[in-house]
N, C-alpha and C positions, 0 to 999 in steps of 0.2 A: 663510369659516370661518378661525380662525387656526391658524398652524400649532403641532402638537403633538409630541413626540417619537412616537417608535416605541414602542409598548407595552413590547416587552421591552427595549429602553434603558431607557426610565422606572423599570422595576423594577431595574437594574442600578445606578443614577446614584442614586438616592432615597437610599439609605444614605451617601453621599458629602457630598450637599450641605450638610450642617452645616461638614464640614472644607472644602469648594470658596468656601462665603460666608464663610470666615473668612481666605483666604489674602490675603496684602498685596497692595494693587496694585503691579501693575509698573510703575515709575518709571525712570529712566535713573539716577537716583543710586543708586536702590535694587538694580540690577542684579547688581551682583557681591556685594552683601551677601545676597541673596536665592537665588543660584543654589542654591547646597547644597541649601537646602531643597524648593526646589521639583524639582533633580533624586530628590531622596530621595521626591518624594511620588511620581513617576513610577517609581522603582525599586519601589516598593509594589505600583502598578498590575500592572507586567509580572512580579511577582513570581510571582501565581498560573499563569504558563505554564509549563509543564514543562520540565524540565531534560532535553537530547536526547542523550543519549552517544554516537549514531551521528555527529554534529556536531564536529570540532575545529577548535579557534582556533591562529591564530600570526600574531602582532606584526613588523611591519616598520617600518622609518623610510626616510622618502624626504625628499632636500634641496629646499627651496624654492628659488627665485630668488635670494631675499635672506640661503639661506644655513639658512632656518628648519627644524628637523628636522619633518615629519609624519608623525604614527604613522598606520599603516593596519592595520586588524583583518581578516585574512582568515577565513572562515568557509567549511569544504569537510566534504562528505560524508567519512566514512572508506569507504574502500574503491571510490570510483569511480574510471573509467577516468582513465589517464593520458594517451590521447590527447587533441590539443588540441580543446578545446570552446566552448561559451558561456560567459559569464562577466558578472558584473553588477557594476558600481560604484557603492558606496551612499554617500549623503550623508545625515548625520542629519536630523531636526526638532528644533526648540528657539527658534523665533522669530527666527532669528539668534545668540542671547546665551546660549545654552544648551545644555546637552547633549553625546552621546560617542558613539563607535562601541560602547563597554561597556555603556553604557546604555541600548543597543538591541540587545544580546546576544541575548536569549530571542524576539524576533519576529524577527529575521534569521537565528535558528538554526532554527525553524519554518519558513521559505519554503526554505531552503537544504535542508531533511531532504525535504519535500514534493516539491520539482523538481529535486534532485541539482546546481543551477546553485550554483557558489563565488559565495561575495560578499565585495568588498573593499571595507570600510565606512573612510572619512577622517574624522581627527579634524581638521578642518579649524580655523582659527583663529578666534574668536569676538569679535563683538562686545560693548561699544562699545571695546575694546582694541584692537581691528584692525577697521577699517574699511576703507567703500569697495567696492574690487574684491577685497581683501585673502580673505577668504574663499573666493571663487570662484577665484581664482587657483591657490591650495592645491588647490580640488576638481580644476582643471585640471591640474596638474601631475602630481596623482595618477594621472590618466589618461594622462599622455603615460607615464608609468614603465611602469603597465602595460602600455602597447604596445611600449615597448622590451624589455621583459621577459617578452614574450609564451612564447618557449620555455620561461622557467625555470618557469613557473607549469602549463604545460599550457592554455595558452590559445590560442584561434584569434582574432588581431587584427581578423578582418574579421565576430566576433561578440561584442564588447564592448558592454553595454548599459551604460545610466544610469539611478538609480532614487533618490530618494529622496521624504522625505512633508514638509510641510508647508515649513519653510525649506529643509528637502535637498530638495524638489519644484523649489522656487524655483533653488536651485544647480544642479540636475540640468540645468533649461531652460537657465541661464545658459552653463555648461560646452558643452550641444549646440549654442547661436549661438556659442560661441569655435572649437569643433573644426569648424564649418562655415567662418567668414571667416578661419581659421588652416589652413584647408585640410588636416585632420589627414587620413590616408591609413592603412592603410581608415579612412572615416570610423564614427561611430556606430552600432551597428546598428539601434537602439530606445530611446527614452526611457521610462521609467515616472514618470509626474508625480501623487502622492497627495495630494489636496487642496492644490496647491501654492503656495503665497506667492510671487506674479508678481508684483504690482502695487503699489507704495509709494503711489498715488492712492486707493488705500482709504481712505478717511478718513472718509464720512460712515454713518452707523450706517443699517442698515435697521431700522425699526424691530419690523419683521413677526420678525425673525429675529434681534436682539439679545439680547431677554430668554433666549433659549435656547442662548447661544451658548458654548461652552464655551472660545474663545478670542474676547476680543470686538474692537470696532473701536479702543477705547483700548488696547488690550496692543499693537494691531498699530499703532498711530502710535508707540507706546513704541520698539516692535524696529525698525520701518524707521529712526527719527530717531537710534536706536542705530549703524545701519550707513551711513547717508546725512548726517547731520547734520541742518542747517538747509533744506537741498534736498529732504530727504525731503517727497514730497505735492504737491510744486510743480510743475504743469503744465508750464512753460517751464523749469522746472531743469536743468542739464547733467549728467544722470544716467546710467551708464553701463546700457544693454539687460543685460551680463552680470550686473550687480547686480539690475535691475529686469527680467526678460524681456519684461513686456507693452510695455515701450517698445520695442521693436525695430519697427524702420521695414519689416522684410520679414522673414517664417517662410517664406520658400521656401526650398528644397534642403534642410530639416530629414528626419531619419528617422522613420519610422514612430512611432505616438504611443499612448500608454495614458494615460487618467486619470479617476480616480476623486475623488469629492468628495461629501460629505452636503448632503441639500436644507437643513438649520440650520446651515451652515457659512457665518461672511462670506466666505471665499473662492470660493462659490459661481458667482458671476456672473463673477469674473475666469477661474474656469477653465473655464466654458462657452465667454466670449468668446474663450479663447486656443485650444479646441479649434475652434471656429467660424473662426477665422483659419489654422491648417493646413488644416483641410476645402477652405478657398476657393484653397490653395495646391496641390489636389489630392493632399497628404499624408493616407496611409491614420491613422485616427484612430480611436479607441475612446474612447467616453466613458460613464460609470457617472455617476448620480447619485440616490441613495441616500436614498428616502425617510424623513425622520423622524429623521433623523440628525446630529448638529453634528460642529464638528472633532473628530479623533483620536477616533472612537465606538469602535476597533477596542481602543484604549489602554483604557480605560473600562469595556466591555460585550466581550471577547475571544471568548464563549460564547454569544453570541446568533446567531441565523437569519441576518438581515441579514450580520452580520460574517463567518459561514461564507461568507455568498453573493459577500460582496465579495474575500474572501482565496483563494476556488475561481477568482472571475473571474481576479485577479492572478496566480496559480500558472499557471493556462491560457496568460495571455498571454505569461509569462515562460518558458515552453515553447517560444515561438512566432517565436524569432527563432534 
């Protein structure tokens, strides 16, 4: 039997199909020109989420090794205790080529309101203007800054987790590999990888999934090419595993991990493969595969039962480190 959308998701996406079908194809040359339009579309989808007056935002700027000022947006629940506690470092989605912490403010505020955990979201530099390991280095710099300033922000440095969705999930995985290899102490407490973009070698469409995919294989090839250039997708190319974590030779020594992905997501197989490799290293790993759902399903259908189930699983996991 061919794959089908979850019935509730199908109802939610049906009125959006005319708009989705008219989207201009993602191309290297058109990324800069289409970025604003694509971000406006995401903002409209997130616009149905409630404003949460119990969550406040604070903007910080930190300096990267090359002098670039990286903006970091903190989300915290009003009236929470000031004693050192857990915190989450977030890296937003957007295929490495678009997005911002501000664009994801509403879903991040929901997580903070429900868990009480502060979230620091990083505005890393985007491809194709900045490529290779620059985005993941920005993300790692933010993690180091939070470590060094843990006391200032009421953070227990032994309880810092990293979290990201899509491209941000790949960046979270890359940062976790960096932290291990650079011997960051205390180490990252946990990584949350939400339908993560892990492997630039995902270049062949699964014909059973592709017609239902929200992020297509063609989009994926374009995005990875924006980040890695001509090396993208070449198995024997010299690609840093920090940029494409599925290329890491070993996943030993990584922290407990949470991964979720939709059954109709082109990242399904690479997410499952990454989870399998982690389990092979005897690393505690929680994996969820949601039937009938594509990439970024909660952005399109925030109020269906499957999204509520995924949100519940994520919040539970975010209270466990």
